[in-house]
C-alpha positions as CSV (number, residue, x, y, z in Angstrom):
1,X,9.9,4.4,-23.5
2,X,10.0,4.4,-19.7
3,X,7.9,1.5,-18.4
4,X,6.3,1.5,-14.9
5,X,4.0,-1.1,-13.3
6,X,1.6,-0.3,-10.4
7,X,-0.2,-3.3,-8.9
8,X,-1.3,-5.0,-5.7
9,X,-4.3,-5.7,-3.4
10,X,-4.3,-2.2,-2.0
11,X,-5.7,-0.8,-5.2
12,X,-6.8,2.5,-3.7
13,X,-3.1,3.3,-3.1
14,X,-2.3,2.2,-6.7
15,X,-4.8,4.7,-8.0
16,X,-3.5,7.4,-5.7
17,X,0.0,6.7,-7.0
18,X,-1.2,6.9,-10.6
19,X,-2.8,10.3,-10.0
20,X,0.5,11.6,-8.8
21,X,2.1,10.5,-12.1
22,X,-0.8,12.2,-14.0
23,X,-0.6,15.4,-11.9
24,X,3.2,15.6,-12.6
25,X,2.6,15.0,-16.3
26,X,0.0,17.8,-16.5
27,X,2.3,20.2,-14.7
28,X,4.9,19.5,-17.4
29,X,2.3,19.9,-20.2
30,X,2.6,16.3,-21.3
31,X,0.0,14.6,-23.5
32,X,-1.9,12.0,-21.4
33,X,-3.5,9.0,-23.0
34,X,-5.6,6.5,-21.1
35,X,-6.0,3.5,-23.3
36,X,-9.3,1.6,-23.2
37,X,-9.7,-1.8,-24.8
38,X,-13.2,-0.9,-25.9
39,X,-12.6,2.7,-27.1
40,X,-8.9,3.2,-27.5
41,X,-8.3,1.6,-30.9
42,X,-5.5,-0.9,-31.6
43,X,-2.9,-0.8,-28.7
44,X,0.1,-1.0,-31.0
45,X,-1.1,1.9,-33.1
46,X,-1.7,4.0,-30.0
47,X,1.7,3.4,-28.6
48,X,3.6,3.9,-31.9
49,X,1.9,7.0,-33.3
50,X,3.7,10.3,-32.6
51,X,2.1,13.0,-30.5
52,X,0.0,15.3,-32.6
53,X,1.1,18.1,-30.4
54,X,4.8,17.2,-30.4
55,X,4.7,16.7,-26.6
56,X,6.0,14.2,-24.2
57,X,3.4,11.5,-23.6
58,X,2.2,9.6,-20.5
59,X,0.4,6.4,-21.7
60,X,-1.8,4.6,-19.1
61,X,-3.2,1.1,-19.4
62,X,-5.4,-0.4,-16.7
63,X,-6.8,-3.4,-18.6
64,X,-3.6,-5.5,-18.9
65,X,-5.5,-8.8,-19.0
66,X,-7.1,-7.7,-22.3
67,X,-3.8,-7.3,-24.1
68,X,-3.3,-9.9,-26.7
69,X,-0.3,-12.2,-27.0
70,X,0.8,-10.6,-30.3
71,X,0.6,-7.2,-28.7
72,X,2.8,-8.3,-25.8
73,X,5.3,-9.6,-28.3
74,X,5.2,-6.3,-30.2
75,X,5.7,-4.2,-27.0
76,X,8.6,-6.3,-25.9
77,X,10.3,-5.9,-29.3
78,X,9.6,-2.2,-29.7
79,X,9.5,-0.6,-26.2
80,X,13.0,0.7,-26.2
81,X,12.3,2.6,-29.5
82,X,9.0,4.2,-28.4
83,X,8.7,7.7,-27.0
84,X,7.2,8.7,-23.7
85,X,6.3,6.8,-20.5
86,X,4.0,3.8,-20.2
87,X,2.2,3.1,-16.9
88,X,0.4,-0.2,-16.4
89,X,-2.1,-0.1,-13.5
90,X,-3.8,-3.2,-12.3
91,X,-6.6,-3.6,-9.8
92,X,-4.9,-6.4,-7.8
93,X,-1.6,-8.2,-8.5
94,X,-0.8,-8.9,-12.1
95,X,-0.8,-12.7,-12.6
96,X,2.6,-14.2,-13.0
97,X,1.9,-15.5,-16.6
98,X,1.1,-11.9,-17.7
99,X,4.2,-10.5,-15.9
100,X,6.3,-12.9,-17.9
101,X,4.8,-11.5,-21.1
102,X,5.7,-7.9,-20.2
103,X,9.1,-6.3,-20.9
104,X,11.3,-5.6,-17.9
105,X,9.9,-2.5,-16.1
106,X,12.1,0.4,-15.2
107,X,10.1,0.6,-11.9
108,X,7.6,-1.8,-10.3
109,X,5.6,-0.6,-7.3
110,X,3.5,-3.1,-5.3
111,X,0.8,-1.9,-2.9
112,X,-0.1,-4.4,-0.2
113,X,-3.2,-4.3,2.0
114,X,-2.5,-3.5,5.7
115,X,-2.5,-6.6,8.0
116,X,-5.7,-5.5,9.7
117,X,-7.6,-5.6,6.4
118,X,-6.5,-9.2,5.7
119,X,-7.4,-10.1,9.2
120,X,-10.9,-8.6,8.8
121,X,-11.5,-10.4,5.5
122,X,-10.2,-13.7,6.9
123,X,-12.5,-13.4,9.9
124,X,-15.7,-13.2,7.8
125,X,-17.5,-16.5,8.4
126,X,-20.6,-17.6,10.3
127,X,-20.4,-17.5,14.1
128,X,-17.8,-14.8,14.2
129,X,-20.0,-11.7,14.3
130,X,-18.4,-9.9,17.2
131,X,-14.8,-10.2,15.8
132,X,-15.9,-9.1,12.3
133,X,-17.7,-6.0,13.5
134,X,-14.8,-5.0,15.7
135,X,-12.3,-5.4,12.9
136,X,-14.6,-3.7,10.4
137,X,-14.9,-0.6,12.4
138,X,-11.1,-0.5,13.1
139,X,-10.5,-0.8,9.4
140,X,-12.9,2.0,8.5
141,X,-11.1,4.3,10.9
142,X,-8.2,4.5,8.4
143,X,-9.7,3.5,5.1
144,X,-12.7,4.9,3.1
145,X,-15.9,2.8,3.8
146,X,-16.5,2.5,0.1
147,X,-13.1,0.9,-0.4
148,X,-13.7,-1.5,2.5
149,X,-17.1,-2.3,1.0
150,X,-15.5,-3.1,-2.4
151,X,-13.0,-5.5,-0.7
152,X,-15.9,-7.3,1.1
153,X,-17.8,-7.6,-2.2
154,X,-14.8,-9.0,-3.9
155,X,-14.2,-11.5,-1.1
156,X,-17.7,-13.0,-1.4
157,X,-17.5,-13.0,-5.2
158,X,-14.2,-15.0,-4.8
159,X,-15.8,-17.3,-2.2
160,X,-18.6,-18.2,-4.5
161,X,-16.2,-18.6,-7.4
162,X,-13.9,-21.0,-5.6
163,X,-16.9,-22.9,-4.3
164,X,-18.5,-23.4,-7.7
165,X,-15.6,-23.4,-10.2
166,X,-12.2,-23.5,-8.3
167,X,-10.2,-24.5,-11.3
168,X,-10.9,-21.3,-13.2
169,X,-9.9,-18.8,-10.5
170,X,-6.6,-17.1,-11.5
171,X,-5.0,-16.8,-8.1
172,X,-1.8,-18.4,-6.7
173,X,-2.4,-21.8,-5.2
174,X,-1.9,-20.5,-1.6
175,X,-4.7,-18.0,-2.1
176,X,-7.1,-20.5,-3.7
177,X,-6.5,-22.9,-0.8
178,X,-7.2,-20.1,1.7
179,X,-10.4,-19.2,-0.1
180,X,-11.5,-22.8,-0.3
181,X,-11.0,-23.2,3.5
182,X,-13.1,-20.1,4.2
183,X,-15.8,-21.1,1.7
184,X,-16.3,-24.4,3.5
185,X,-17.7,-22.5,6.4
186,X,-20.6,-21.2,4.3
187,X,-23.5,-22.8,2.5
188,X,-23.5,-21.9,-1.2
189,X,-27.0,-20.3,-0.8
190,X,-25.7,-18.1,2.0
191,X,-22.9,-16.7,-0.1
192,X,-25.4,-16.0,-2.9
193,X,-27.7,-14.2,-0.5
194,X,-24.8,-12.0,0.7
195,X,-23.7,-11.2,-2.8
196,X,-27.3,-10.2,-3.8
197,X,-27.6,-8.1,-0.7
198,X,-24.3,-6.4,-1.3
199,X,-25.4,-5.6,-4.9
200,X,-28.6,-4.0,-3.7
201,X,-26.8,-2.1,-0.9
202,X,-24.4,-0.7,-3.5
203,X,-27.3,0.8,-5.4
204,X,-29.1,2.0,-2.2
205,X,-25.9,3.8,-1.0
206,X,-25.3,5.5,-4.3
207,X,-28.9,6.7,-4.5
208,X,-28.7,8.0,-0.8
209,X,-31.2,5.5,0.4
210,X,-29.0,3.8,2.9
211,X,-26.0,4.4,5.2
212,X,-23.1,2.2,4.2
213,X,-21.6,1.5,7.6
214,X,-24.8,0.8,9.4
215,X,-26.1,-1.3,6.5
216,X,-22.9,-3.4,6.5
217,X,-23.3,-3.9,10.3
218,X,-26.8,-5.2,9.7
219,X,-25.7,-7.5,6.9
220,X,-22.9,-9.0,9.0
221,X,-25.2,-9.5,12.0
222,X,-27.9,-11.2,9.9
223,X,-25.7,-13.5,7.8
224,X,-22.7,-14.2,10.1
225,X,-24.6,-14.8,13.4
């Protein structure tokens, strides 16, 4: 079995890359199987059973953190004997301890966020409204607003996480340190208020009750003034 890993912070690009693999597989009349932990049945059975249509298979997993240790062991032992192509997609970088459990990939593709996105996210703290708004609108020029919104929501989730339970956050030490430093610029209650507002905004936008960009502007002005 050919084994490919797609991961990184720029997850919109990871998904775009996966769609190219899927499109190519469809054009070749391959069988495409997207495994789900909740609905896909035992992973080892899915990987080992032959195609019912006698076709080449593209097997996609995007819940790598849910794979059990014994399943990792089985994959490492049997992957060279399995038919088809396995693609593991991860929303973010795959943690080092999980990478060590995986067999050696035929191809690993990392998708890194553009520098301006990192700069925008790092600039999000009270007293920095003008800079945040400028960087936000520059970022949206080349990235879907929904993607930028998801990154902002993830940032505040992580800021709350590192502020309340830093020992459980599964990031590299440099990343945890950076989040801790940024979280110190916020009161815990402020972070909670922003998270709640982002959750409400997500619903409002999806039900066409709010404009995402203007609502983000207002949120930033209110909470980062």
